[in-house]
N, C-alpha and C positions, 0 to 999 in steps of 0.2 A: 362851657361846661359840657353840653351833650351837642356841640356844633355840628359834627360829622355824622350824626344818627338821623336817619330820614324815617318819618312815620309813613307806614304803608298801611292804608286803611283796609284793604281787601285781607291782607294778612291777619291783622287785628281782628277782623270779623271771623275770619276762619278759625282763629284761636278760641274766640268766645264760643262759637257753635261747637266745636270739638269739646271743650270742657264741659259745656252744658250736657252733650250727648253722654259723655262719661260719668257725670256727677248728679243727673236730674233725679235718680232715685234715692238719693241720700236725703234722709230726714233733715239734717242740718244745712243742705245746700241752699243758698240764697245769695242776694247780691253782694254782701260782705265778703263771704267766702270767694265768691266768683272774683271780686277785685283783687284779693290776695293770690288767687290762682294765677291770675293774669301777670300781676306784679313779679311774683317769685319766677314765673316762667321766663318772662322777659329778662330779669336781672340775672337769673341763674344761667340762661343761655350766654349772656354777655360775659359772665366770669368765665364759663367753660370755653367758649369759642371766639370771644372778644368782638361780639356782635349781638344785638337784641334780636328777637324773632320778629316783632312788629314795629319797634322803634317807637312804640307809645310813649307819651310824657305822662309820667306818674307824679302827682301832687302830694306834698305832706299835709295831711289832714289830721284831725284828732283821733280818729279811729284807724289810722295807718295809711298806707299808700292807696291812692285813689286814681284810677286811669281817666285823663282829662277828655277823651273821645268816647266814653263809655256810652253815654245816652244817644248820640249820633249813631253809634254803630249798632246798638240794640234797636233803635227805631228802623234801621235799614233792614236789619235781619228779620224783624217783624214784618215789615212792609214786603219783603221778599218771600214771606210765607215759610221761613225756615225754622223759627222758634216762636214760642209763645210765652209771654209774660203775665203772671197774674200776681195779686198781692192779697194779703189777709191782715187785719188788725190784730196784733198780739200785744196785750196790755194797752201801751200807749204809743206803738210805732207800727208802721206798715212792714210786714216781712214780704219781700219780693221773691217769687219762686219762678224758675225757667224751666221749659221742656222744650225738646227739639222736636219738630215736625218733619224733618227730613233727614236723611243720612248727611253728615257734614262733608263738605268738600275740602279735602286735605291736600289737594294737589299744589297748592302753594307752599305748603309746609315740608321741609326736608324731613328724612327719616331721624336725623339728629335732634331737629326741633320737636319732632312728636315724642321722641324719648325723653326729652328734658320736661315737656309738658307732663307726660305720663310718670316721670319721677316726682315731679312737683306735686301731682294728684296724690300719689302714694304717700308722699311725706306729710302733707297737710290737709288733705281733704276731710279728715276725721274730726278736725276742729269745729267747735261752733263758733259763731260770730264774735263773741267776745274773747274767745280764747286765740282765734287767728289774729285778732286786732292787736292783742297783747304780745303776740309772738312776733308780729311784723314790727312792733316798736323795738325789738331787739336789734334788728337788722341795721347796719351801719349806714346805708343810703338814706334811710328814714331819719336815724339819729343825727346825721350831719346837716340835714335840711331845716330851713326855716318854715314856719307856718305858711301854708299855701304856696311854698316854693317847689320847683321841679326838682325831682330826685336825680343825682348825679349817677349815671351808669358807671362811671370809673371809679367810684367809692366802693365797688364789690371787690376791689382787689385788696381791700382793708377789712374784710368781714372777720368777725370772730369765728373760731373753728366750728362752733355749732352751726353756723349758716353757710360755711363755705361748701361749694359743690366741685370745686377744682382739685385735681391731684397735683401739687405744687412740687412733688418730689421728682417729677420727669425731668 
């Protein structure tokens, strides 16, 4: 399925740090939205350029795609003094917030990759966690996967028009 895709931990961490630096001031920004921004950035880049940004493996979970190396990457970024994670109890669940402590190093990310991330932020960063989860459920990679299964990057080429980011008229 995703046999030729290689996970690049440092690029994944650069993506996380960059997204946090761009979105930390948004009241709705938390872990769920971060998951979806990462997912759509990687999968949109794959649709446009036929390669993901980080090669991260995203799993089909109840609330949408979840990056499989997320906690490891967050721990590294915290240990490196680059980000901060905090949580607060909201009704009956923890809401996780992230803030950047340093300027993100984007040297591993190309201008095209940064543009895809920025486009993704502009498209979905206004959603609250429930809304962005619901939105992600409409994307074909999530719809085709079974519970807890890795999402197939190749399935982006079968996206419905409202999710597609590639101009196929060229």
